[in-house]
N, C-alpha and C positions, 0 to 999 in steps of 0.2 A: 798522652794517654792513646791517642790513636795508634802510635808505633807499639805501644806496650800491648795493646790489644791484638794488633795484627801478629806480633811475635807469639803471643799465645795461641791465636788461631792457626798459624803456621805449624807450630810444634804438634798441636792436636790433630790437625788435618793429616801430618804426615808420620804420626805415631803409630805403632802398631795397635790395631784395634784388639778389644779383649778377645780371646780365642773362643770364649762361650759363645760369641755371636755365630760362628760356624757350629751348628748344632746337631748336624746329621752325620752318620756314619755314611760311607760310601755306597751301603747298601740299604735301600728303604723298600720295604714290600717286594722285595725280589728284584728290584731294579737297581742297577749300578749307575750311580748318580752321573759320574764322570762319563759313562758311555751312553747317556740317556740321549742326548742330542745327536750323535753319530749314529746311533741305532733308530732313532726315528726318521731321519733324513734317509737312511738305508731301506727301511723299511718301506717308506714312500716310494723310493726307486724301484723297489723290488716287485710292489704292486703294478706300477707302470710296465715294467719289463715282462711281467707275466701277461698282462693284456696284449702287448706287442707279440708275445711268441704264439699266443693263440691265433691272431689274425694272420701270421706268417705260415702257420702250419696248414693254411687252406691253399697255398701256392701249388700249383702242380703243372699248370700249361704254359706254354711259351707267352700266350697273351697275358696270363697272370703275371709272370715275370716282367713282361714289358710295362704293364701299368705300375708294378711295384717300383720297378726303375725310374720311371717317370716321376711318380710321387716322391720318391726319396730325392732325386735330383732337385725337384722343386723345393721340397722342404730345406735340403741341405744349402742351397744357394740363399733362400731366404734367411736361414739362420745365420749364414755368413755376412748378413749386412745388405742383402738384396744382389742386383746384378754387379758383375764383377767391374772393375774400372775398363774404360775403353783401352782397346790394344793400340798402343803409341810406338812410335819407331824405337827400335831396340837400341839404335846407334852402336852396333858391336864394333869392338877393335880388338886386334890381336896385339898384346903389349910386347911378347917375347915368345920364343919357340925353344923347348928342351929337346935335341935330337939323340935319339938311342938307335941302335942297329934295327931294331924290329919295330919300331912306333917312334911317334913323336908326341910331345904336349904342348898344346898352344894354351898360352896364359891370355885369358878372354875377360873383357869386361862390357858388359851391356847394361841397359836401363830397363828393368821391369815396369817402372813408371817413369815419368820425366824427372831427371835428377835424382833418382833412386837406383844407384849403382850395384851391379850384382858382379862378384868376383866368381871366375869360373876357371877350371881346367878341362880341355877337350883333349881327350886321348885317341890319336888317329893312327890305325895300322900303317905300315910301310910295304906290307908284303899282300899278294893277292889283288884282285879287280874288285873294285866297287861298282854301284854303291853297296856298302856293307850294312849288315843289322847293325842296329845301335842299343845302348842302354842308357838310361837316365838314372842317375844316382843321387838321390836325396840324401844328405848327411844325417846321422844321429848326434848326439849331444857330447860326444868324447872329445877331449882335449885333442888339439891340433887341427880341428875342422877338416878340411879336405887333404890335409897332410897325414892325418891319424892312420897308424900302421896297418890296421886291419883293412881300411879302405883303400890303401894303395894295393894291397894284396889282391882286392876284388878286381880294381880298376885294370892295373896292369896285367892281371891273369887274363881279363875279358879282351884287351886291346891285342893281346900276343895271340889270342884264339881267333881274332878276326872281327872284332866288334868296334865301333866308335863309341866312346863312352864320354858323357858329360857330367861332372860334379860341380857343384856351387855351394859357396859360403852361405850357410842360412843365417837370417837375422839374428844378431848377437853373437856370432861365433867368426872365428878366422879373422878375415879383413873386414868384417861386416859389423864390428862392435857398434852398438847404438848409444851406450852410454860410456864413451871413451873418456879417460882422465889422462891428460897430457903430461901430468907430473908423474903419475906411475906406471904409464905406458901399458895400463890393461883397463878393463871395465871398472867402474866405480863399484860395482856389486860382485865383481869377481866371477860369479857363476852364470853360464848362458841361461840356465832355467830361471834364475832369479831374475835376469834381465826381461826373459819372455814373460813372466808372471806380472812384473811391474808394468810393463807396456800394455800386455794383456788387458789388466784392469782398465787402462786409460781408454784403450779402444772398445772395450765391452761397455763402457757407459755410454759410448755413442752407438750401441747396437752392433757393432763389428768385433767379433772374436779375433784374436790375433792371428788365427788361421786364414782369416781373408787375405792378410797380406803374405804369409808363407805359402799358400797354395798358388796365390797369383805368381810369385816368384817361380814357382815349379812350372806352371803353365808357360809364362814366358820363356824359361828355361828351355822346354820342349819345343817352343816356336824357334828358337835359335838354333837347337839341334837339327831340326827338320829344315832349315834355311840352308845346312850345308850341302853342297852336292856330293859328298862322300857317303851320305845317310840314305838307306833306302827306307821311305817312310812308310813302307807297310810291314817292316819289320823291326818294331820299335818296342822294346821291354822297359820295365822299372822295376828296381829293387833297391832296399836300402833297409839299415838295422836301427832298431830302437825308434828315434825321433825320426829315422830315415823310413822304418817301417811306417810309422804312422803317416807320413807323406806319401809314400807308394800306395797306401790304402786310400787316402784321400784323393790321390790324382788319377788314380786308375778307375776309382769310382766315378769320376766327373767328366773325364777327357776320353772320348771314343777313338782317339789317334793311337792308343798303346794296343799292340797285339798280345802281350803277355805280362804277366805282373807276379812278383814273388816277394810280399814284405817279410821281414825276418825280425823276430823278437818283439812284436807289437801285439799282434791279434790275440784277444783273449775273448771276453765280453764284459759288459758293465756289471752284471752281478758278481762275478768272480773278482773284477777289479775292486769294487767297492767293498768286497769281503776281505780283500788283502792290503794291497797298497794305497788304494784309494786313488781319487783323481789325480792325473800327473800335471805338469806345468801347463800354463794357459793355452798354447797352442795346439795341445793334445785334449781341450776341452771345449765344446761347441755348444754352450746353453741356449735353449733349453732343450737339447736332443733327446734326451730320456722321455719327456713328457710329450714330444712330438713323435714317439715310437721308433726311435732309430736305435740300432745297436750294432756292434761290430760285425755280426754276419751281413750286414746291409752293404757293406764294402765289397763283400765278396759277390753277392747276389747281383748288384748293379753291374759287375763285369761279366757275369756269366752269359753265355756259355764258352767265352774266350779262355785260354789257358791261364790258371792259376796256381800258385803253389805256396802253401804256409810253411814257412821256414820257422820251427819252434825250438824251444829248449826246455827238457824236464826240469831243469833247476833254475828256470828264469823267475825273475821277480814279477813279470807278467804270468798269470796263473795258467799252467798248462791244464788245468782242468777246464777252465775257460776256453782255450784254444781248442781243446778236443771237442767241447759242445758246440763252439762255433763252426768247426770242421763239419760235425754230424748234420748240423742244420742245413749248411750250405751243399753238402754232398747229397742230400736227399733231393734238392732242387737240381744239381747237376745231373742226376742219375735220371730224374724225371723227364729231362731234356734230351736225353740219350748222348749225354756228353760227359760221362763218368770218367773217361781217359784223360779229359783235360784239366781235372781237378785233383790235387793231391795235398798231402801233409807230410812234411819231413820232421821228425823229431830226433835230437841228439841230447845224450845223457850228459849235458854240461850247463853251463850258466849263460848267462846275458852276454850278446856279443855276437857279431858276423864271424864266427870261429869256423876253423877249416872245413869241419864237417858239413856245416851249412853251405859254405862257400862252394864245395864241391857238389853238393844237391844242386845249388842255382846254376852251375855251369852246365850240369847234366840236362835240367829242365829247359834252359834258354837255348841249348844245343839242338834239344828235340824240336822246339817250336819255333825257333828263329834261323837255325841254320839246316834243320832238316833231317839231323842225325844226332842222337844222343851222345853227349860229350864224355869220353871217360878216360880222358888222357891226364887227368889229375891237374895239379898246380904247378905252373912254371917257376923258375928261380925270379925273385922279386928283389930289385934294390930299393932301400927305403930312403927315400929324399927327406931333407930337412924342410920345416914348414916353409922358412923364407925363400927356399929355392922354389917353391910352388906359387908364391906370391905373384898376382896379377897387378898390383900397384907397386910404385916405387917405395912408398912409405909403409906399408903393410896394413894402412886403414884407409877406406873410402873417405872417412870424414876429416882426415888430414890430406888426403890426396885431392879433393874437389872442395874448394872454398865454400860453394853454395849447395853442398850436399844434402838432400833430404834425408830425413828419418822417419822412423815408424812415428816418432812423436810430433815432428812437424806435419806429416801426412795426416795424421790424425787431428791435429788443430784446423787443417782444412775441412777436414770431414765435418767437424763439429760445426763449422759455419754452414755447412749443406743441411744438416738434420737437425739442428737445433730446435725445440719445441717452443712455441710462443703462447699457448693457451693452456695453462695448467687448470685442472679441476679435481674436485673430489672424487667424482666417478673414475678418471683417469688414475687417480691415485689409488684407489680401490683395485683397480685392474693390474696395475703392476706390482702391487703388493700381494695379489692373490688374496686379499684381507676378506676373511670369512670366519669371525670367530663364533663359537657356540654360544647358543642363547639359553641354554639350561643353567641352572644356578650352580654357583661355583662354592661346594662346602669346603670348609677350612679345617685342619686338624691342627689341635694345639700340642706344642711340646714344651708347656712350662712357661713361667714367668720369672723375669729377672727384677728384682727391685733395684731401684736407684733413688739417689736423692733428689726427691720432687717429681720423678716420674717413674714409670716401669716399661718394662720390654716384654711383649708378648712373642714368644718363638712359635711359628706355625707354617704349614705348607698348604698349597692350594694346588687343583689341577685344572689348568686351563683348557685341556683336552686329554682324551685317553693317551697313555703313554708320556705324558709330559707333567712333572712335577715342578713347581716354583717354590723355592724356601723364601721366607719372608719374615721381617721383624716389624711388628706393631709398636711404635712408641705412643705411650698415652701419659699425658699429664696427671696428676694425682687429684686435681681439683676437677669437680663435676661439672655437667652442662655440656651442650654440643659445641663444638670448636672447628676452625677451619682446618681443613686436610691437606697433606702433601703426600703425593705418590713419587716416591725417591727411586731412581734406577741409576746404578753405577758401573761403569763398564768393567771395573775391577771386582764388583760384588758388592754385597750389602756390608760386609766387614769394613770395606774400604770407605763406605759411606757413613759412617758411625759418627765421626766428628760432626759431620754437617747435619745427621739427624738428631743429634743431641742439641745442637744449638737451636734447631728448629722446634723440638718439644719443649725446650726451656723457655722459647718465645710464645708458648701457648698454643702449639699444634699438634694435631695428631698426624703421626709419620707412619706411613708403610712403605718400608725399604725392602726393594725386591731383588732377588737373583733372576733375571730374565733368563730364559732357557742357554745354557752353554756358557754362562757367565757365573761368578762367585763360587759357590759350592759344586755346581754343575759343569764346571770348567772342564774340558777333557785334558787329559794328562798330555804334555807334549813329548810325542814320540818319533821326532825328528831328529834324534841321535847327533845333536849338536850342531846341525845345519843352521844356516842363515834364515830358514824359511819363517819359524814363528815370529821373529823380531819384525819381520818385513810384511806378513800376510796374516799372522793371528791364526786362528780356526779356519785355515784355508779349505781343509778337507770337508769339513760340515759346510761350510759355506759355499764351495763349489758345487757339492752334492746337491745342495738345496736349489742352488741356480739350474742345474741340470733337469731338475724335476720340475722346473715352473713355478716355484714359490721361493722367492729370496728369503734369507735368514732374516733381514729386516722386517719382512712382513710377518713372519711367525712371532718375532719379540713385540711387534705392535699388537698382535692377538694377545698376547700373556699381559700387557699393559691394560688393554680393553677389559679382560676378566678381572684384573686387579681393581680396577676402577667400580667394576660392579660389586665387589666384595667390600672395598672400601667404604661405599657410599651407604651399604647395608647396616654399617655399625652404629650403634645408638649415639656413641660420643661425636660424631661427625656432623658438621653442618654441611649438606650436600650441596649448598648454593655457594661454597667456597671452597674449591678445588685446584690446588696448584699441581702441575705436573713438572716434576725437577729431574733433568737428566745430564748425567756426567760421561765425558770421554765417549766411548763408542755406543753408549746407551743412549747419548742425546739424540740421535736420529730417529731411533724409534720412539722417543718420547715427542719428538716434534710432529712424527706422523700420527701418534696417538692423539695428539690435542687437535691435529687439523681434522679428524675423523670423529671426533667426540665433543659435542659441545658442552658436555657436562664439565669438562675441564674449563676452568674459568681464566687461567693465566699459565705461563710457561717460563721456566728458567732453564737455558742451555749452558752449561758449563763446559768448557774445553771441546767444544765440538768443531769439527772441521767446518770451515766457512761454506763450501759448497762441492758438488760433484764436479763442477768446471775447473775448480781449484786443482783437483786430482789430475785432471787433464792436462792442466797447464803447467804444472810443476813436474818436472822430469822424473823425480824420485819421489815415492810414497812409502808410507809404512802403515799397517794396521788399518787398511781400508776396505779389504776384501769383506769382511763380515756385513758391511752395510752396502755392499754393491748389489745394483739392480740392473739387469740386461736392458740396455737401450734407454735407461732412466733420462738422458738428457733429449732425448726426441720427444718428452713428454712435459719434463719440468726439471727444476732444480731446487735446493733446499731453501734459497731465499724466497721463490714463489710460493712454497708451501707455507713459508712464515707469513706471507702476505695474505693468504687465505684465511688465517686465522683472525683477522681485523673484525671487529674492533677490540677483540682479546689482546692483551699485550703479551708480547715474546721480549725477554730479556736475554742478553747474552753475557756471560762472564768468562773472561780469558779465551775468547775464541783461538783456535790454532790453525797452523797451515797443515800441508798433508804429512808431514814429518812429526807433528806434535808440538811444533815450536809456536810461540806467543805471535800473534798478528798485530800489528799496531792498531790502534782504535781508528785513526782515519781510513785505513784500509777496510775493516770490517764495516764501518759506515757506508761505504761505496756499496756493498752488498746488502746491508740493513739499515737504510737510512732511517727507518722509524723506529727502531728497536733500541731502547736503552743498552748501553755496553759498559760493563764494570770490570775494573782489573782488581783482583782479590787483594792485592798488596795495598790498594788505596780505601778499602773498606775494613771497618772494624769487625763485622759480623756477616756471616750468610744471611741474616734476616734483613740487610739493608737492601737487599734485591729480591728477597722473597716476599715482601710485603705487596 
C-alpha cells in the first residue's frame, strides 16, 4: 500500500500542474511581471547612485579629493574583507628563458600567498640602458590567458619600445585553473568566468569578494616587478583590457606605486551597466559597494591627479554612455586640480578588445608620461607564440606541478576558520537580511475561483511593498470552520507546488501558495543566450544587484513571506494558532528566516533545502545558490544556527540536498540538524506525514 501511495505521489508531484494555476499575463497594472524584480533592484541601485553623485559633485579642492580618496580606500579594503594578507616571501624563480633579438621573456613562478603559485611572463628589453620604465599587465578573460594574441601584441610592442612588462595568469585561467579535471585536461566548468563566480560565491559567504584574491595577486605581481633591478620604480604603469581593465582600475586606485594607468574596455558606470549587461562575473563585483557610495568614477578619482587614460570602444558591451559620464565626472575634478592635461579618454569606433586603435593610444600615452615623449612610432612586427611556449610550469598547471598547491577553495576554507561566527541572534539575522517589512495592511485582489472536488482555489495577488506584486493561490476546503493554515513557497513557483498543496488541503488545511518575488510567474526570462550561467547561478543578475545595494534577495523574499503571513492570518477560515511554513528548493531558506523572525509561525517544513552555507564553501562546485547568498553570512551564523533559534518550535527536513541539488544521506544531515526530524519522500506515503 505504501509503495502504491508513493508511486501516486511521485506521479502527482512531477506531473505538469494545471495551466490555469499561472493566471496572470506578463502585464499587470502596467508592470511587466518578469521584469518586476530586475526593475525593482535596479531602481534601488539608481536611488543610491543618485545620492552618491550629489555628494561627489561637491568635490573641488585637493583637500576634498584627499578625503574622498582616503574614504574610498578605507571602504573598498573593508568590503574586500578587511586588511589584505601579510606580505610573505614571493619565492620567485625563473623556470626558463625565451631569447629574441630585441628582447627576452623569462618564465616566472612566484607565490602571492604561501603555496599559492602565480605563473607569469616577464618581458625584458635587450637594447638601451636600464633601469627601464615598466608596465604591469593584468589579463582579460580571453582564451589563451597570457598567450592571447592581442596581449602578445601589447607586450611585445611595449618591450620593443623599451619597457619591462609583466603579465601573469589570473585565477581560473592559463596555468592556474582552480577546478582542474585531470581526465578532460581542462576546467570542470569550462569557462573562467564560471569558475570565478563559483569561487566568488564561496569567498563572499565568508565576507571576502573574489577580488580580494585577484587584487592581492596583482599587488604581489607589482612587488615582484619592482624587485627586478631592470625596473625604474618611479616609472611604472598599469594597463589591461576587459577583466584586465577591471584590475587596472582596482590596482591603480589602491596602490600609490603606479605612475600612470590606462584601463581598456571596462570603465563605464553602475547605472549604465545595470541598464545594459548587468553585473559581470564575481571578481568584477564587490558587494555592497553601491550602498557604500562607490561607483566607477571613484577608481579614477582615487588616482588623480596622476596621468590616467580611459581606453573605450563605441560598440563595446560596456556602455559607452556610462564611460562618457564617468569621464565627465572625473574630468571636472582633474580640471579643478589644474591637471586637465593628465586625464583623457580615447574612443575607437569598434567593439570589445584591446584592438590596434586602443593599443596605439596606449603607446602614445605611456610614452608621454613614462618615457618623456609621446610615442608616434606605431606598432612593430610581432611573432605570436603558442600558449605552451609561454608556460612557466612543465605540466601547464600549477595544481599538477605542485602536490600541495593551494587554491582559492583551500585558502577560503582556512579563512572560514578565522572568521566563522559563533553567536547567532535574531537581531543579527535582521541586520544581514536588511529585514524591514512594511506594517501597513496588505490588500489582496481576487482573480477568480477554481472549483475542485472537495476544495476550491482562489487566485489572488497582493503587494508586499510598492512595485512588488506576489501572485498566490489560496486553497480552501469546502467544509466550514477555522482550520490550520500552511504558507507554502516553492523555488519553482506555486504551479510546481500544486501536488503538495492539494494533499494539504485534502488533509483539512488552508494553504496559501505564493510566488515569492522573482519566482514562478514573476521569474525573469533567461537571457544568457545558451550560456552555462543560469544552471549554475539562477537569477544571478538580480541576486548580485541586490547584494550590491546592501539588501540580499533572500531578505526581500523573507519580507514577502512576512506580509503573506499577515494576510493569511486575517482570513476568517484560518485558525491563527496553527500556522505551518513550508519551503521547497530555493524558497526553503527564506521560509526558515521568516519562521525565525516571526513567532506566529508554529512549525516549519524545509524540503530539498541545502544543508548549510558552510556546505557551499566546502563543496568545490555548487549550483543555484546565488539567490540565497548573503555577504559575510558565515561571520554571523549558518542555517543550522537559525534552525536552533526556532526552538521549541519544530523544524522538519525533507530530502535535504547538497550544493548541487543531490540528496544528502540522513546521517549526514543529522550532524547539522541533530534535533530535527528528517524525512525521505520515498519512505512516506503523503506530504501530510511531515506536515502534521
